[in-house]
N, C-alpha and C positions, 0 to 999 in steps of 0.2 A: 323767796320770804317764806320762811317755815312759821308755820302756823304757831301760836301758843297762846298758852292758858294757864288759869291759874289750879296749881293740883288739888285746893281746896275745895272745886266742885265736884270731882268725883270723889270725893269724902263727902260732900252733902248730898249726895247723889244717892252715894250709898248707904247711909244712914235713913235714907227715906225709905230704901227698898229693903233694907232691913229690917225695918222697922213694923211694915207691912206683912213681915214675917213669912216672904218670898222665898225666902234663904232658906226655908225649912225644909230638913229630906222630907218627901211623902212614900215613907217603904209602901201603904196599900197600891198606891196606881203601881208601883214599879215590880210589885208584887204577882197582880194582876199581868199587867205587860210580859213581866219574862214569860209566865207560865205559860199564857197563851199562844204568843210567839213561838215555844219550844212548844207546844201540841200541835201548831199548825204546821209548826218546819216535819217537824216528826210524821204529821198526816201524808205533808207530800211525800216524804219517802217511806211511808208505810203503800201507796196509791204504784210510787213506782217500781218497789217489789211484787203488789199485784199484776200490777199489767204485762209484765214480763218483755220478752223477746216483741215490741210493737213501735212502729213508727210513731202513734199515738204521743209514744214517751216525748215527743218533741214538746208539746203543749207540758210537760211535766217539769221541763228545763227550763221553759217560760215563768212557771211559776214559781221554782226553786232559786233562778235567779232574783225575782220581787223580794223572798224569804232572806236568801243572801245578803242583799242588803237592809232589809229590814233586821237581821239579826248583829249587822254590823255597828246602826245605829244606838243599839245597843251598847255593843261594844265602846264607842268614842264616848255615851253619857259613863259609863263606869270610867272611861281615865280622866273625865273632868271631875270625877269623886261628887257626881251628881243623884249617884241609888244610894250609897249608904254613911257615905261622907268618911268611912274606913277603907286606909289605903290597902291594907289587907285584905278587906272584905270585895271593897270594886276592884283591886286586882284580878285576886279571882276568877271573878264575875266575868272580866274584859278579857281574860288568857282563855275562858270556857266559849264565849261566843267567838273570841276572836281567831285564837292559832286551831282550837276544836272542834268548833261548829263550820266558820268559812274557811279556814286556811289560811287566814294574815294574818302578821306577826303584830299582839299588841302591844309587846314592850316596846320594835322597832315606828308603830306607828305614832306612840303616844309622847315620844321623845320628839318626833318631825313634830307632830301634830301641837304640842307644844312651844316649839320655837316659834311656828306660824301664828301663833295669839299674842306672842311678846309683842309681833315684831309683824303684824298684818302688809301686805302688800310693800313693803320695805328692799328697796335693790341691797344683796349683801346681805340679810338676815330674815328674810322668811324661804324657807326652802320650796312653799309651794310655788315662787315664781321663779326657781334658778333652773329647772328641767332645761332637759336639752330638746323636746320634743316641740314648745312652744316658746316663743319671743313675744317678753311682755312689753318692753322697755323697746325705745330707736339704738340703744347700743346693744343689745344683746340681738335685736335682729343683722347687724352690720359684722357680729363678729360669727354669724355662723359662716359655715364653709362647706361645700359637695352637695349632699343628698338635706342637710341641714337647712342650708339657703334654700332651695328649692319650698321644702315643706314653711320656712319661714312666712317666704313668697304668697305661698297661697293656704295659708296656716287657720284662714276662717272658712275657704270650705271643705279642709281636712279638720277641724274640730270633732265635729259629733264621730267621722269616721272611726277617727284616732279611738274615740272614747271606747270602743269597743276592744281595743288592744290595753284600756285602764286595770282590769282581773287581775289579767294577767302578770302585768305589770306591778300589782301590788304582792302579788304573790313570789314573784320574784327578786323583790327588793327585798321582802323580808325576812326568805333567805339567807340572802347575801348579807343582812345585816348580823344571824346567826350566827354565821361564820366568820363575824368578827368580833370585838375586844368587848362584847358583855360578860357580865357577871357570869361564874360559871354555872351556878347553880341557878338564875338567871334562865341560862342560854342553854343547860338542861332539860329543863322543865319547859319553858316554850316547844324544844325543841322537840319532846318529847310528845307532846300533843300539835305538835305542826305535822310532825312524820306520821300521829295515830289520824288526822284526817284525810292528809294526802295518799294514805293507803289503801287505808277502808271508801276513800271517796273512787280511786280508781279500780279498789275492787268489785266495790258495787255495779258500777257503767259497763266493765268489761266483762263480767259475770252475767249480767243479766240481758244485757243487748251483743248483737252482732258485730264485728268491729265498724261498719260501715254506720254501724244509728249510735255505737260509744263516739268517736268520733264527731258526728252529728251533734249530738247530746250537748259533748263539752261543751263546744264552739257556737252552743245556742246559748246555753246558759254561763258560761262563762264572760261571752260576748255580752248579754244583756245583764248581767252583772256589773260587767264595765261600764256601761252607759249610763244606767241605772245611779250610781255611785257617781258618776261624773256630772249627770245633768243635775242630782241633788247638793254638789258641790259645786258647779261652777258659777250660779248669782249670785254666791256667796262676799266674793270681793272681783270677780274678772271683771273689766271692763270699768273699776274704781279707780282713784286716786293712786299712784303710786306715789311712794314714797321715798328717797334719794336714800342715799346709805349713811347719809352726815347729818340728815334735814333729824332736827330737833323738834319735837312736837310733846304736850301732854299726853297723860295717860287718854284720857277721857276723847280728849280731838283724833288721837290715835286711831282709837276702834271704832270710830260711830263712821268718819268720813271716810276711811277704807272699807264700808260695811254696807251692805244692799238687804233692805228686810223683802218681804216676798207676800203679798197681800192673798186672799181666802180664807178659808174655813175651813172646820175641822177636818175633811179631807187632803186639803195642800197640808195641814199640821201632819194629819199621819203618814202621807208619801213623802215628807222630806224630813221628817222623824224630826222636829222642832226646830230646824233648822232655817226654814223661815222667817226664825227671830234670830238673825243675824248678830244684830247690834245690839239685844240685850243679851245675847250669849256672850260674846263678844268683850261687856264691860263683865258680866256676873260669869264664867262659865263654871262655877259649881253649881250655878241656878238650875231645879231639876228641871226637868221638861215640861210639865204641866204647869209650870209657873210662866213662865213665859211669857204667854200670850196674856197676864194679869200685868208683867210689868214693862208691856207697850206703852202703853199710858203714859205713865208719871216719866217714861224716861224720854219718849215723844214731848211732851209739856216739857221736861225740865231740857231737851236740846234748846229747841225751840225759844226760852227762853233767855237761855244764854249764847245765842246768836250760834251755833253748832247746826252743821246739814246733817240732816235727818231724812237719807234716801228712802222711798219702799216705791214699790212699783209690780204689776202682775208677773207672773213665772214667763209668758212668752215673749212680755215686754224684756224682761233682763237678760232673756238668750238673744233680742235683738242685741242689746246695747253691749253682750259679749261680743260677738261676733264682729261685731262694729267696730269697737277698740280692736281688735287682732287684725280685723281688715286693714284698718290704717296701721297700723304698726308694722305690717309686712307692704306698706300700697310701692312705697322707694323697689324694692326691690323687681317687682313684680314689669315694671317696662324692658329692665336690664334680661330679666326672664322668658320674656318674651321673644328680645333680642337674639 
């Protein structure tokens, strides 16, 4: 039986949040955040060129993997209009941070991510639970064939190793989308920025390093980039209730019961790019990142008062919940595979 609720409840919460000024733009915060992030990122590349042909570059690969993810978080904020509130300005920021600086298609990702926000954890509507690598429901698990069936059976064990390929997957998916049917001017701009990134990245790596060092650098850099991104996004919804394709539920409950918050201090806020406040982010996607922690108290109190389950846990516990869910979904396949 679907969970239902009155739409006016979200309107009431929205008025309270807006009245508290939590949706106001934070230009000083983002100016400092973007400037510092850009300087640190450029500093990492400066060290790369200064070190030259050295195996110490593998440490630079680790550092740049972290910085690519932090840069991606800024692109995420731009995609939600958190930075300036202007579509043109935020899209410019998003394309620079996505296509040019880290090689991900901002337009493709924004389209996919907005569909996820509209119907989180809903079968047939949320693209984040529709991939071929992981089965999130028994029906998805039973539909697998061949290698996909084996992956589904042992997906809890393979989840983190597979995240090492997530960065490459996002690069490839973005390129494939740009070859599709997007508007020509958007496609031209994004393609030019993406080509500039790929060309500069590969030229720098193979020009400075030996072929073996270059290959190792790319594997470490892209692998860490993928696993950091995956570890930042995985706690948000995986292992939370999955809604049926035709299940009817009001906006407030749909966003809250399918999301999970992560407890922690300023370090958690920084490491997860504010995504640890996933419930508040889903209720108010355009809320600037530094305002999310201030919204948590009012949102949690409102949910408690209206009987809406508000889920919050520690980071390690969230991973355990994710793996437990994946293990359960793939459980019925394992006896057959082992036989």
